[in-house]
Each structure stands twice: as C-alpha cells, then as structure tokens.
C-alpha positions in Angstrom: 130.4 94.2 60.9 132.1 95.3 64.1 131.8 92.7 66.8 131.2 93.6 70.4 132.9 92.5 73.5 130.6 92.1 76.5 131.8 91.8 80.1 129.3 90.8 82.8 130.0 91.9 86.3 128.4 91.0 89.6 126.0 93.8 90.4 127.0 94.0 94.1 130.8 93.1 94.2 131.6 94.4 90.6 133.6 91.2 90.2 133.9 90.1 86.6 131.9 86.9 86.0 132.6 86.4 82.3 133.9 88.1 79.2 132.1 87.4 75.9 134.2 88.0 72.8 133.0 88.6 69.2 129.3 89.1 70.1 127.2 90.1 67.1 125.8 93.7 67.2 122.3 92.4 66.6 122.5 89.9 69.5 119.5 90.3 71.9 119.7 90.3 75.7 118.0 86.9 75.5 120.9 85.5 73.5 123.4 87.0 76.0 121.5 85.4 78.8 121.9 82.0 77.0 125.6 82.6 76.5 125.9 83.4 80.2 123.9 80.3 81.1 126.4 78.1 79.2 129.2 79.3 81.5 127.1 79.2 84.6 124.5 76.4 84.2 122.9 77.0 87.7 121.9 80.5 86.6 119.3 79.7 84.0 117.9 82.6 82.0 114.8 83.1 84.2 117.1 83.6 87.2 119.1 86.3 85.5 118.6 90.0 85.8 120.9 91.8 83.3 121.3 95.5 83.7 123.1 98.5 82.3 123.5 100.0 85.8 123.8 98.0 89.0 120.8 99.9 90.5 118.9 100.2 87.2 116.0 98.2 85.7 116.5 94.8 84.1 116.9 94.8 80.4 114.2 93.1 78.4 114.9 89.9 76.4 114.1 91.6 73.1 116.5 94.5 73.5 119.3 94.5 71.0 122.9 95.1 72.0 123.8 97.7 69.4 120.8 99.8 70.3 121.9 100.1 73.9 123.9 103.1 75.1 127.2 101.1 75.2 130.4 101.1 73.2 131.8 98.1 71.4 133.1 96.9 74.7 129.9 96.7 76.8 129.7 96.3 80.5 126.6 94.7 81.9 125.6 93.8 85.4 124.2 90.5 86.6 121.9 89.9 89.6 120.7 86.5 90.7 116.9 86.6 91.1 116.8 83.3 92.9 114.8 80.1 92.1 111.9 80.8 89.8 108.4 79.3 89.3 106.2 79.7 86.3 103.3 82.1 86.5 100.8 79.5 85.3 101.9 77.2 88.2 101.7 80.2 90.6 98.1 81.1 89.7 97.0 77.5 89.8 98.4 77.1 93.4 97.0 80.5 94.5 93.5 80.0 93.2 93.0 76.3 94.0 93.6 76.9 97.7 90.7 79.4 98.3 88.3 77.1 96.3 88.8 74.1 98.7 89.4 76.1 101.9 86.0 77.7 101.5 84.3 74.3 101.3 85.8 73.3 104.6 83.7 76.0 106.3 80.7 75.8 104.0 80.2 72.1 104.8 80.9 72.9 108.5 83.4 70.3 109.2 83.2 69.3 112.9 86.8 70.4 113.6 85.9 74.0 112.4 83.0 75.0 114.5 82.7 72.0 116.8 79.0 71.7 116.2 76.3 69.0 116.6 74.1 67.8 113.8 71.6 70.6 114.2 74.1 73.1 112.8 75.5 71.2 109.9 73.8 73.4 107.3 72.7 77.0 107.3 69.0 78.1 107.2 69.9 81.2 105.1 69.9 80.8 101.3 72.4 83.6 100.9 75.0 81.4 102.5 74.6 78.8 99.7 74.6 81.6 97.1 77.8 83.1 98.5 79.5 79.7 98.2 78.3 79.4 94.6 79.6 82.9 93.7 82.9 82.4 95.6 83.5 79.1 93.9 82.5 80.5 90.5 85.0 83.3 90.8 88.0 81.0 91.5 87.0 78.4 89.0 86.8 81.2 86.4 90.3 82.3 87.4 91.7 78.8 87.0 90.1 78.4 83.6 91.6 81.8 82.5 95.0 80.8 83.8 95.0 77.6 81.6 93.2 78.9 78.5 93.3 82.7 78.4 96.2 84.4 80.1 99.4 85.1 78.2 102.2 86.2 80.5 104.8 88.8 79.5 107.1 87.4 82.2 107.4 83.7 82.3 108.3 83.3 86.0 108.4 84.9 89.4 110.7 84.3 92.4 109.8 81.1 94.2 109.9 82.8 97.6 106.9 85.0 96.6 104.6 82.0 96.3 104.5 81.7 100.1 103.5 85.3 100.6 100.9 85.2 97.9 99.3 81.9 99.2 99.1 83.3 102.7 97.2 86.3 101.3 94.7 84.4 99.1 94.3 81.3 101.3 94.3 83.2 104.6 91.6 85.6 103.5 89.5 82.8 102.0 89.5 81.1 105.4 88.7 84.3 107.2 85.7 85.2 104.9 84.4 81.6 104.9 84.6 81.4 108.7 82.2 84.3 109.2 79.9 83.8 106.2 79.3 80.1 107.2 79.2 80.7 110.9 76.0 79.5 112.8 75.5 83.0 114.1 75.8 84.7 110.7 72.8 87.0 109.9 71.7 87.7 106.4 71.8 91.2 104.8 69.6 93.9 106.2 67.5 94.5 103.1 66.9 90.8 102.3 66.3 89.6 98.8 66.4 93.0 97.2 70.0 93.6 98.4 71.0 90.0 97.5 69.5 90.1 94.1 71.1 93.5 93.3 74.5 92.1 94.4 74.2 88.9 92.4 73.4 90.9 89.2 76.3 93.2 89.9 78.6 90.2 90.6 77.7 88.5 87.3 78.2 91.6 85.3 81.6 92.3 86.8 82.7 88.7 86.3 81.6 88.9 82.6 83.4 92.2 82.2 86.6 90.9 83.9 86.6 87.8 81.6 86.0 90.0 78.5 88.9 92.2 79.3 91.2 89.2 79.9 90.2 87.8 76.5 90.8 91.2 74.8 94.3 91.5 76.4 95.1 87.9 75.4 94.1 88.7 71.8 96.8 91.4 71.7 99.4 88.6 72.0 97.7 85.9 70.0 100.8 85.2 67.9 103.0 84.8 71.0 104.6 88.2 70.6 105.8 90.0 73.8 105.6 93.4 72.2 103.4 95.7 74.2 100.4 97.2 72.4 97.7 99.7 73.4 94.5 97.8 74.2 91.4 99.3 72.6 87.7 98.6 73.0 86.2 95.8 70.8 82.6 95.1 69.7 82.1 93.5 73.1 80.3 96.2 75.2 82.2 95.1 78.4 85.4 96.2 76.8 84.1 99.8 76.2 85.5 100.6 79.7 88.9 100.9 77.8 87.6 104.3 76.7 88.0 105.5 80.2 90.5 103.4 82.1 93.8 101.7 81.4 93.1 98.6 83.5 89.4 97.7 83.3 90.2 94.2 84.4 91.1 95.6 87.9 88.0 97.8 87.8 85.7 94.8 87.2 87.7 92.7 89.8 87.1 95.4 92.5 83.4 95.5 91.4 83.2 91.8 91.9 84.3 92.0 95.5 82.2 95.1 96.2 79.1 93.1 95.1 80.2 90.1 97.2 80.5 92.5 100.2 77.0 93.8 99.5 75.7 90.2 99.1 77.1 88.9 102.3 77.1 92.1 104.4 80.2 90.8 106.1 82.9 93.0 107.6 85.9 90.7 106.7 84.7 90.7 103.1 84.6 94.5 103.1 88.2 94.6 104.5 89.4 92.2 101.8 87.7 94.3 99.2 89.5 97.4 100.5 92.9 95.7 100.4 92.1 94.4 96.9 91.3 98.0 95.8 94.5 99.4 97.3 96.7 96.7 95.7 95.0 96.9 92.3 95.2 100.7 92.3 98.9 100.4 92.8 99.2 97.9 89.9 96.9 100.0 87.7 98.9 103.2 88.3 102.1 101.4 87.5 100.7 100.0 84.2 99.2 103.3 83.3 102.5 105.1 83.7 104.2 102.4 81.6 101.6 103.0 78.8 102.2 106.7 79.0 106.0 106.3 78.9 106.0 103.8 75.9 103.2 105.3 73.7 103.2 109.0 72.8 99.7 108.6 71.3 98.2 107.0 74.4 94.5 108.1 74.9 94.6 111.1 77.2 91.1 110.5 78.6 92.0 107.3 80.4 92.6 107.0 84.1 94.3 104.0 85.8 91.3 102.3 87.4 88.3 104.6 88.1 86.9 106.7 85.2 87.6 110.4 85.5 88.8 110.0 89.1 91.8 107.7 89.8 
C-alpha cells in the first residue's frame, strides 16, 4: 500500500508543528491525534481540534485518512481547545448546585430572608409541592447522567463550566427566592390550576426520561455512529413521528407546567430562555440529521410538531 505523509500546522500561524511519515492509509483521525500527543504530551487528544481547513470544522475521530480529500502528503491544521472536563462531571456539577441552592430558600435560612420564627415555613401547600417537583427534576437529571446518557463528545472546555453553572445555579436561586418568599401568593385558580400543572409536569418528566433512554439505546454497544431515532413501543417516544428532538419538547413542557404551578414571573422568564436555547439546539441537530441522512422523515420539525 501507499503510505501517507501528514504535516500538522498551527491553525493560526501556519507554523509546522510536526511531520508524520509513513502513516497508513486506513489510519483514523483518532490515531493521528494519538501520534500528535506523543510528540506534544500537554496536548492530549481531547484538547486537539484537527481540521482540513484552518476555519473549517473539526474532523471526527472515526474519519479515515484515505477517505479525506487530501493527497498522499496531507496537510492538517491543529487548534488547541484548552483544558477539558468530562461531560459526566459537567452535568453532575451543573445539576447538583440547583438541588441544594433551592433548599437554602425552601428551609428559609435566617441569612436569606432575615425572618423570625413565625415565617420559618410557608402556609401554602404549593410551596412544598414546588420544592418536591424542582428536586425531583434535578435528581432525575443526576440519575440520567450516571446511568442513562451516552455522550458523543467526551469532554467540553473547562472554561464553559463557569458560564453553565452561573446559568443553572443563578436561576435556581432566583426562582427559589420568589417561590419561597413570605409574600408569595399561590396560583389564581387554586387547586385546579396546581393539579393540572402537576399532571402535566409528571407526564413531561416521564416523556423526557423515555426519550433519553431511547437515544441511549441507539448507542448501547458504545458506538459513536449517528443513527436516526425512531419511536418505540413506549407511547412517550411516539413524539419522534413529529419532531427530531422530543427530549427538548418535553423539557420545555416540564418548565411550562412548573410556571403554571407556581404562577411566578421568574419561572416564566427561565422557561422562555430554556425554550429559546433548546430551539437553537434542536434546529442544529435537525439540520445535522437532514445533512447526514437522505431518508430522514420529512414530517419531522425540530421541536414543535408542524410549527417549529
């Protein structure tokens, strides 16, 4: 076979960082990352972005050298992604924070509201219910992180953890402050509104969990090959008939129901931001599916059936 020569340049300065001789044609990008790592130990594979073009997308680990649009002397570009952190660790940190931060307000610690003993608990049952639902949501997320999720990308840049934690932890504090405040007033329509919201909340949580399990089953053998997700016998997965990312649809539904349950403006604003962000993610994933699969179901929309 004809061996390849691979030169790796810095994506910004175009300076040659290394020259790999006699590389096998069927070598994967992952194997090239490992060769590069031997020469530059501080740039472990997760920190490396290897590209065909300095401004292009990173090549995937499983891509094979001889299948790339390069000659027998291939030029690749390296970008340092910075220190990385595993996605499992990221999610555990992001989701543990809101769980405990909410309790600080729910138990009305003296340093939060500065109250006397008369206001150490709320007279409104919905406040207790909101705490149960909020805690259930994040405990479920933690359980999914450990036992269900399979990540296509093993790591994310360490610097992003601060931004993510500010988002999740900050909103948890903001929501909890108002829901547990001594001046909080329960929903306008009382028990009917609360009961409707609780049923909607539980259905959306069950749906979200069902979708995560279905997506996890696509990679049960540890493969990173992307497949089209289809509905299963579980009725909660039938939303796959109409949307590409029903996990986001159910997630937004969860927060809409929590907004109805608490009738709290900060919760509504958080729900709106969640919807905007998840719509962006859903559209991106939907476009990826359309690009990678010619037979992708035409009826599906990114996040809302028939609309968006």
